[in-house]
Structure formats: structure tokens, C-alpha cells
KEPA-576020 format. One record per residue (C-alpha): x, y, z. Coordinates in Angstrom, 3 decimals. Layout:
<u: X | v: Y | w: Z> .
...
***
This chain:
<u: 9.389 | v: 5.931 | w: 18.972> .
<u: 8.362 | v: 8.893 | w: 20.798> .
<u: 7.451 | v: 6.688 | w: 23.626> .
<u: 4.787 | v: 4.287 | w: 21.766> .
<u: 5.509 | v: 0.686 | w: 21.698> .
<u: 5.374 | v: 0.216 | w: 17.537> .
<u: 4.974 | v: -3.726 | w: 18.320> .
<u: 4.178 | v: -5.592 | w: 21.536> .
<u: 6.966 | v: -7.936 | w: 22.550> .
<u: 5.025 | v: -10.879 | w: 22.602> .
<u: 4.802 | v: -10.210 | w: 18.813> .
<u: 7.966 | v: -9.414 | w: 18.449> .
<u: 9.341 | v: -12.594 | w: 20.489> .
<u: 7.022 | v: -15.340 | w: 18.238> .
<u: 8.111 | v: -14.037 | w: 14.971> .
<u: 10.796 | v: -15.132 | w: 12.692> .
<u: 12.213 | v: -14.787 | w: 10.075> .
<u: 10.834 | v: -18.225 | w: 9.117> .
<u: 7.022 | v: -17.096 | w: 10.111> .
<u: 6.892 | v: -15.143 | w: 6.471> .
<u: 4.957 | v: -18.937 | w: 5.636> .
<u: 1.603 | v: -17.470 | w: 5.515> .
<u: -0.004 | v: -21.022 | w: 4.588> .
<u: -2.374 | v: -22.792 | w: 7.296> .
<u: -1.905 | v: -26.458 | w: 8.089> .
<u: -4.192 | v: -29.299 | w: 8.217> .
<u: -3.904 | v: -32.805 | w: 8.170> .
<u: -4.891 | v: -32.565 | w: 4.443> .
<u: -3.725 | v: -29.821 | w: 2.381> .
<u: -2.139 | v: -26.328 | w: 3.270> .
<u: -4.262 | v: -23.385 | w: 2.250> .
<u: -3.203 | v: -19.622 | w: 1.883> .
<u: -5.172 | v: -17.241 | w: 3.696> .
<u: -3.278 | v: -13.946 | w: 2.150> .
<u: -1.369 | v: -12.445 | w: -0.489> .
<u: -2.911 | v: -14.588 | w: -3.379> .
<u: -3.988 | v: -14.028 | w: -6.599> .
<u: -6.785 | v: -16.469 | w: -7.779> .
<u: -7.202 | v: -15.572 | w: -11.519> .
<u: -4.416 | v: -15.724 | w: -14.347> .
<u: -2.517 | v: -12.352 | w: -14.200> .
<u: -0.776 | v: -10.098 | w: -16.470> .
<u: 2.617 | v: -10.000 | w: -16.959> .
<u: 4.600 | v: -6.838 | w: -16.421> .
<u: 6.493 | v: -5.188 | w: -18.900> .
<u: 9.086 | v: -1.788 | w: -17.853> .
<u: 6.328 | v: 0.825 | w: -18.239> .
<u: 3.501 | v: 0.859 | w: -16.152> .
<u: 1.108 | v: -1.634 | w: -17.013> .
<u: -2.382 | v: -1.758 | w: -17.525> .
<u: -3.957 | v: -4.412 | w: -14.801> .
<u: -6.719 | v: -6.839 | w: -15.380> .
<u: -9.498 | v: -7.125 | w: -12.531> .
<u: -8.133 | v: -9.633 | w: -9.956> .
<u: -4.556 | v: -9.007 | w: -10.532> .
<u: -3.598 | v: -7.174 | w: -7.526> .
<u: -7.287 | v: -7.920 | w: -5.553> .
<u: -5.896 | v: -6.252 | w: -2.113> .
<u: -5.379 | v: -2.706 | w: -3.932> .
<u: -8.236 | v: -0.176 | w: -3.618> .
<u: -9.776 | v: 3.210 | w: -4.563> .
<u: -10.747 | v: 5.554 | w: -2.158> .
<u: -12.710 | v: 8.023 | w: -3.203> .
<u: -13.882 | v: 11.311 | w: -1.391> .
<u: -16.857 | v: 13.052 | w: -1.048> .
<u: -16.896 | v: 16.933 | w: -1.934> .
<u: -16.993 | v: 18.886 | w: 1.695> .
<u: -19.634 | v: 21.121 | w: 0.427> .
<u: -23.584 | v: 21.238 | w: 0.789> .
<u: -24.271 | v: 21.357 | w: -2.602> .
<u: -23.015 | v: 17.709 | w: -3.708> .
<u: -22.291 | v: 14.653 | w: -3.143> .
<u: -19.876 | v: 13.618 | w: -5.667> .
<u: -17.207 | v: 11.278 | w: -4.828> .
<u: -13.763 | v: 11.540 | w: -6.440> .
<u: -10.694 | v: 9.566 | w: -6.729> .
<u: -8.219 | v: 10.251 | w: -4.114> .
<u: -5.620 | v: 7.718 | w: -3.234> .
<u: -5.328 | v: 4.376 | w: -3.258> .
<u: -5.200 | v: 1.809 | w: -0.228> .
<u: -4.451 | v: -2.084 | w: 0.743> .
<u: -6.964 | v: -4.698 | w: 2.096> .
<u: -5.078 | v: -6.500 | w: 5.030> .
<u: -8.776 | v: -8.187 | w: 6.530> .
<u: -12.406 | v: -8.430 | w: 5.483> .
<u: -12.858 | v: -4.702 | w: 7.779> .
<u: -9.506 | v: -2.449 | w: 7.210> .
<u: -7.593 | v: -1.204 | w: 4.423> .
<u: -3.838 | v: 0.520 | w: 4.904> .
<u: -3.449 | v: 3.639 | w: 3.355> .
<u: -0.906 | v: 6.516 | w: 3.791> .
<u: -1.828 | v: 8.859 | w: 6.518> .
<u: -1.622 | v: 11.796 | w: 4.172> .
<u: -4.983 | v: 10.392 | w: 2.320> .
<u: -7.003 | v: 11.137 | w: 4.921> .
<u: -5.686 | v: 14.786 | w: 5.351> .
<u: -7.242 | v: 17.142 | w: 2.503> .
<u: -6.854 | v: 20.963 | w: 2.092> .
<u: -4.844 | v: 20.690 | w: 5.422> .
<u: -8.430 | v: 19.138 | w: 7.323> .
<u: -8.686 | v: 15.521 | w: 8.189> .
<u: -11.309 | v: 13.842 | w: 6.317> .
<u: -14.515 | v: 12.232 | w: 8.289> .
<u: -15.400 | v: 9.287 | w: 7.888> .
<u: -18.749 | v: 9.995 | w: 6.408> .
<u: -16.788 | v: 11.377 | w: 3.347> .
<u: -14.964 | v: 8.491 | w: 2.128> .
<u: -15.928 | v: 5.428 | w: -0.142> .
<u: -13.585 | v: 2.758 | w: -0.767> .
<u: -13.861 | v: 0.345 | w: -3.918> .
<u: -12.544 | v: -2.903 | w: -4.730> .
<u: -12.142 | v: -5.888 | w: -7.349> .
<u: -11.732 | v: -3.633 | w: -10.215> .
<u: -9.298 | v: -2.157 | w: -12.885> .
<u: -11.618 | v: 1.139 | w: -13.514> .
<u: -12.886 | v: 3.382 | w: -10.725> .
<u: -15.266 | v: 4.552 | w: -12.737> .
<u: -16.548 | v: 1.710 | w: -14.351> .
<u: -19.991 | v: 0.852 | w: -11.905> .
<u: -20.789 | v: -2.622 | w: -13.710> .
<u: -17.317 | v: -4.166 | w: -13.313> .
<u: -17.930 | v: -7.695 | w: -11.957> .
<u: -16.558 | v: -8.250 | w: -8.921> .
<u: -16.734 | v: -4.402 | w: -8.022> .
<u: -17.699 | v: -3.860 | w: -4.093> .
<u: -18.241 | v: -0.501 | w: -2.890> .
<u: -18.371 | v: 0.042 | w: 0.531> .
<u: -18.862 | v: 3.491 | w: 3.113> .
<u: -15.821 | v: 3.945 | w: 5.604> .
<u: -16.990 | v: 3.522 | w: 8.961> .
<u: -13.845 | v: 5.037 | w: 10.547> .
<u: -10.726 | v: 6.485 | w: 10.147> .
<u: -8.221 | v: 5.630 | w: 12.184> .
<u: -4.760 | v: 8.145 | w: 11.883> .
<u: -1.347 | v: 6.853 | w: 12.985> .
<u: -0.932 | v: 8.474 | w: 16.339> .
<u: 2.565 | v: 10.187 | w: 15.569> .
<u: 1.338 | v: 10.932 | w: 11.683> .
<u: 3.031 | v: 14.430 | w: 10.828> .
<u: 3.323 | v: 15.286 | w: 7.181> .
<u: 6.486 | v: 12.875 | w: 7.247> .
<u: 7.091 | v: 9.896 | w: 5.822> .
<u: 7.952 | v: 8.259 | w: 9.246> .
<u: 4.541 | v: 7.236 | w: 10.522> .
<u: 2.492 | v: 8.657 | w: 6.908> .
<u: -0.192 | v: 5.942 | w: 7.915> .
<u: -3.816 | v: 5.557 | w: 8.577> .
<u: -6.596 | v: 2.773 | w: 8.813> .
<u: -9.777 | v: 2.831 | w: 7.368> .
<u: -12.319 | v: 0.279 | w: 8.855> .
<u: -15.465 | v: -0.832 | w: 6.825> .
<u: -18.206 | v: -3.617 | w: 7.699> .
<u: -16.938 | v: -6.417 | w: 5.725> .
<u: -15.603 | v: -7.402 | w: 2.054> .
<u: -16.655 | v: -10.322 | w: 0.412> .
<u: -13.359 | v: -12.511 | w: -0.404> .
<u: -13.954 | v: -13.353 | w: -4.045> .
<u: -11.542 | v: -13.959 | w: -7.105> .
<u: -11.418 | v: -10.015 | w: -6.815> .
<u: -11.559 | v: -9.208 | w: -3.768> .
<u: -8.048 | v: -10.398 | w: -1.281> .
<u: -6.335 | v: -9.270 | w: 1.483> .
<u: -2.342 | v: -8.915 | w: 1.165> .
<u: -0.354 | v: -10.543 | w: 3.533> .
<u: 1.436 | v: -7.591 | w: 5.859> .
<u: 5.402 | v: -7.805 | w: 6.339> .
<u: 5.947 | v: -8.289 | w: 10.441> .
<u: 8.409 | v: -6.974 | w: 12.838> .
<u: 11.037 | v: -8.865 | w: 11.079> .
<u: 12.360 | v: -5.717 | w: 9.510> .
<u: 15.592 | v: -3.757 | w: 8.404> .
<u: 16.476 | v: -2.303 | w: 5.402> .
<u: 19.360 | v: -4.422 | w: 4.547> .
<u: 17.578 | v: -7.296 | w: 2.899> .
<u: 15.565 | v: -5.119 | w: 0.861> .
<u: 17.860 | v: -3.694 | w: -1.012> .
<u: 18.475 | v: -3.910 | w: -4.506> .
<u: 15.131 | v: -5.807 | w: -4.460> .
<u: 12.594 | v: -6.262 | w: -7.126> .
<u: 9.097 | v: -5.074 | w: -5.805> .
<u: 5.746 | v: -4.477 | w: -7.226> .
<u: 3.700 | v: -1.082 | w: -7.213> .
<u: 0.131 | v: -0.857 | w: -8.150> .
<u: -1.685 | v: 2.880 | w: -8.718> .
<u: -4.651 | v: 4.690 | w: -10.427> .
<u: -2.104 | v: 7.345 | w: -10.809> .
<u: -1.623 | v: 9.655 | w: -13.642> .
<u: -0.374 | v: 8.110 | w: -16.998> .
<u: 2.923 | v: 8.508 | w: -18.785> .
<u: 1.844 | v: 11.676 | w: -20.043> .
<u: 0.699 | v: 12.833 | w: -16.520> .
<u: -3.055 | v: 12.608 | w: -17.427> .
<u: -5.390 | v: 11.659 | w: -15.229> .
<u: -6.015 | v: 8.052 | w: -15.247> .
<u: -9.035 | v: 5.654 | w: -14.038> .
<u: -6.920 | v: 2.637 | w: -15.101> .
<u: -5.215 | v: 0.367 | w: -12.586> .
<u: -1.278 | v: -0.002 | w: -13.591> .
<u: 1.265 | v: -1.675 | w: -12.202> .
<u: 5.175 | v: -2.096 | w: -12.787> .
<u: 8.352 | v: -3.201 | w: -11.417> .
<u: 10.228 | v: -0.772 | w: -9.173> .
<u: 13.839 | v: -0.857 | w: -7.628> .
<u: 14.362 | v: -0.427 | w: -3.916> .
<u: 17.730 | v: 1.738 | w: -3.227> .
<u: 19.869 | v: 2.494 | w: -0.112> .
<u: 19.454 | v: 5.574 | w: 1.216> .
<u: 22.805 | v: 7.305 | w: 0.043> .
<u: 21.569 | v: 6.822 | w: -3.810> .
<u: 18.668 | v: 8.904 | w: -3.237> .
<u: 20.223 | v: 11.083 | w: -1.098> .
<u: 23.073 | v: 12.053 | w: -3.312> .
<u: 20.551 | v: 12.739 | w: -6.168> .
<u: 18.068 | v: 15.048 | w: -4.047> .
<u: 19.909 | v: 15.933 | w: -0.800> .
<u: 17.421 | v: 18.482 | w: -0.202> .
<u: 14.319 | v: 16.081 | w: -1.245> .
<u: 15.376 | v: 13.138 | w: 0.988> .
<u: 17.248 | v: 13.636 | w: 3.878> .
<u: 15.072 | v: 14.768 | w: 6.194> .
<u: 12.528 | v: 11.768 | w: 4.828> .
<u: 14.973 | v: 8.696 | w: 4.857> .
<u: 15.554 | v: 6.780 | w: 8.400> .
<u: 15.063 | v: 3.788 | w: 9.687> .
<u: 11.002 | v: 3.926 | w: 9.304> .
<u: 11.205 | v: 4.672 | w: 5.620> .
<u: 13.119 | v: 3.246 | w: 2.581> .
<u: 13.188 | v: 4.833 | w: -1.002> .
<u: 13.041 | v: 2.847 | w: -4.318> .
<u: 12.771 | v: 3.652 | w: -8.138> .
<u: 15.062 | v: 3.766 | w: -11.273> .
<u: 15.917 | v: 7.433 | w: -11.014> .
<u: 16.313 | v: 10.032 | w: -13.582> .
<u: 16.513 | v: 7.884 | w: -16.785> .
<u: 13.113 | v: 6.222 | w: -16.124> .
<u: 9.992 | v: 7.148 | w: -16.751> .
<u: 8.498 | v: 4.592 | w: -14.692> .
<u: 8.082 | v: 5.636 | w: -10.983> .
<u: 4.870 | v: 6.307 | w: -9.415> .
<u: 2.973 | v: 9.393 | w: -10.043> .
<u: 0.338 | v: 11.748 | w: -8.685> .
<u: -2.469 | v: 9.599 | w: -7.426> .
<u: -0.468 | v: 6.984 | w: -6.263> .
<u: -0.619 | v: 7.716 | w: -2.769> .
<u: -1.491 | v: 5.064 | w: -0.226> .
<u: -0.732 | v: 2.512 | w: -2.278> .
<u: 1.613 | v: -0.610 | w: -1.398> .
<u: 5.076 | v: -1.531 | w: -2.568> .
<u: 4.729 | v: -5.310 | w: -2.719> .
<u: 7.301 | v: -8.151 | w: -2.667> .
<u: 6.683 | v: -11.833 | w: -3.332> .
<u: 7.960 | v: -14.828 | w: -0.900> .
<u: 7.835 | v: -18.297 | w: -2.124> .
<u: 5.656 | v: -20.771 | w: 0.425> .
<u: 5.791 | v: -23.945 | w: 1.305> .
<u: 3.048 | v: -25.267 | w: -0.949> .
<u: 5.622 | v: -23.408 | w: -3.770> .
<u: 3.387 | v: -20.867 | w: -4.310> .
<u: 3.914 | v: -16.993 | w: -3.883> .
<u: 2.040 | v: -14.817 | w: -1.349> .
<u: 2.651 | v: -11.034 | w: -1.932> .
<u: 3.633 | v: -8.909 | w: 1.043> .
<u: 2.981 | v: -5.486 | w: 1.807> .
<u: 6.092 | v: -3.814 | w: 2.789> .
<u: 5.680 | v: -0.493 | w: 2.036> .
<u: 3.034 | v: 2.396 | w: 1.759> .
<u: 3.846 | v: 5.153 | w: -0.758> .
<u: 4.219 | v: 8.518 | w: 1.007> .
<u: 6.036 | v: 10.914 | w: -0.692> .
<u: 7.567 | v: 11.477 | w: -4.228> .
<u: 9.981 | v: 14.122 | w: -5.615> .
<u: 8.922 | v: 17.006 | w: -6.738> .
<u: 11.325 | v: 19.404 | w: -9.326> .
<u: 11.804 | v: 22.990 | w: -8.505> .
<u: 9.254 | v: 25.090 | w: -9.611> .
<u: 6.653 | v: 22.465 | w: -9.749> .
<u: 3.682 | v: 21.377 | w: -8.200> .
<u: 3.430 | v: 17.353 | w: -9.178> .
<u: 5.361 | v: 14.056 | w: -8.645> .
<u: 8.568 | v: 13.918 | w: -11.165> .
<u: 8.811 | v: 10.138 | w: -12.463> .
<u: 12.817 | v: 10.856 | w: -12.649> .
<u: 12.696 | v: 11.268 | w: -8.632> .
<u: 12.988 | v: 8.351 | w: -6.559> .
<u: 9.799 | v: 7.444 | w: -4.146> .
<u: 9.833 | v: 7.337 | w: -0.045> .
<u: 7.943 | v: 4.825 | w: 1.596> .
<u: 6.970 | v: 4.186 | w: 4.818> .
<u: 8.026 | v: 1.129 | w: 6.080> .
<u: 5.406 | v: -1.148 | w: 7.586> .
<u: 7.299 | v: -3.646 | w: 9.220> .
<u: 8.153 | v: -1.440 | w: 12.522> .
<u: 4.126 | v: -0.724 | w: 12.587> .
<u: 3.036 | v: -4.189 | w: 12.448> .
<u: 1.681 | v: -4.349 | w: 16.189> .
<u: -0.258 | v: -0.710 | w: 15.221> .
<u: -1.521 | v: -2.510 | w: 11.989> .
<u: -1.860 | v: -5.397 | w: 13.781> .
<u: -3.817 | v: -3.769 | w: 16.694> .
<u: -6.116 | v: -1.406 | w: 14.546> .
<u: -7.223 | v: -4.343 | w: 11.387> .
<u: -8.810 | v: -6.980 | w: 13.381> .
<u: -6.395 | v: -9.840 | w: 12.371> .
<u: -5.484 | v: -12.851 | w: 14.419> .
<u: -1.735 | v: -13.850 | w: 15.017> .
<u: -0.499 | v: -16.720 | w: 14.527> .
<u: 3.231 | v: -15.769 | w: 12.421> .
<u: 1.165 | v: -13.119 | w: 10.543> .
<u: -1.314 | v: -15.236 | w: 9.399> .
<u: -4.882 | v: -14.061 | w: 8.705> .
<u: -7.534 | v: -15.960 | w: 10.233> .
***
């Protein structure tokens, strides 16, 4: 894309559909290394379900410090996804505020929580961001709406784990009609700001469905690097303001007969009704597909490659 290689030839030729197995084998057992939830988790319902700590251990809250000399207050801004001990994948627009790139010294990430204001929560890890890597093709469209935040190191626990990344075997054909999960600290069903993490099922749609619903919103956003998801105008279950940067994740059965979760999309754009400025939950949501960007994510996240495995 734009003469920039999104995925190296070496990675492409070794990646197959079967390589979505992310269990690590040895002579005694298979050990998962990403996309697993260690704790008993909350079952989802149709409406956004309040999550427990550990339900989605790769999800983080991104807090940004006011850009003034008079306050050091941190405010919630976006969600993100842990992909390695030192890297979080989020949306590119989550590191832009008031039209200006946010510097690393203003950003803090909080992991292992279901309430980003509960400073005493068991499992909570708070890390300052050391470096911000904005996708080189970022242009406020959904195609490359990605950024990577680098930190010193998370400690993996039952509450903090990495998500597996969907590799360079991609294409929307097998994704359409699939039920996925989205999580975030976005506004609640009454459109009020929320401190609590919520999760819900969501359906991936084909481009035509979304474009026909609102050509002016979706026609210029959907392409081979993006997809749309949601239940459409009859649902209030779609993501809302504050959910940006969070992941659309899908379960994949592994050789040990357990599920590993894969990050397939990063929430980029919501639909906004005419005359309004906030996300309208009746609209479909556009996600940046991480598959085409696997090479870029791999390069900047400190991952070791072997069939999409985190070591």
C-alpha cells in the first residue's frame, strides 16, 4: 500500500490457515501463549455486559494527561490491546487530540481492570508509555488507523495477558456473518460516560449492507483494509463514544481443544447521525483490519515469529 510493504515475504510464505494454532508444543504438553483467559469469565448477553476483571485481560484503558502547565490530571481517552509484554495496539486517532499528536510522556495505560478509576483493584498495572508509533499511512481514515504504544514491561498474570494477532492470512469472505466480541469503557446505554468495562457480541457485516444503510458514511471508509460490524438500526448494542482503539476479537479452537482469542479489528469509526457529534449506536461501526497490517505490528511490537506465536 503506497509502496510500503505491510507484510514481509518471509512471513507470508510461512503463514497458513493452519498456523492460527497458537499452542506451543513440547514432549509433555501444549502451553498457550496468547489469547487465553485464566479466570472464570462473565457470559455475555445481547446488551453491553459489565465485565469482571480478568474477563478480557488484554484490554487496557488509555489515559491522557492534560496539555497544560497547571494540572497533571489524567483522563480516560481510548481503549487498547496488549499484544506483547511491551506493546499495545490501538487506533491511530487515539494518539491525536485536538488535531495534535500526543507525546508519550502524556500517556499512561492501565491494565488488569474492569474499572479504570478503581486504583485499589486487584490485578491493576499502571505503566507510563515510553514511545508512540503511529502508522506511517495514518490519515484519519480507517485504512491505517493504527498506533502502537510501547511500555517497559507488563507482568503477565490472570488479569493481564496478550491477545493473539490475526496473521497475514486475511480476506473478509470468511469473516462476514461471524459473531465477534467487542469490549470497551465507552458510554453506557444512556450515553453517559462510564468507568466500567463492558463487552458485547457483534456481527460482522458485508460492505454492501453498511454502504446501503448510509452511503455518505461508509462508501469512502470500506475497502480491503477495513470492515464493518454491528446489528444495524434496530440495535442499541453497537460500540459508543470512548470505545475507540478497542479490539474486535474472535475465538479460534486450538489443538488442546481450548479457545484462543484473536484480535481481528481495531475500532476506528462510528456512525454519527446528521446534526450530531457523538456515535449513534444504531449505525454500524468500521474497524481497521489488523491482518493486512500484521507485518507492521510484528515489526514494532517485540514479537518473535513462528506461526503467529508470542514467545
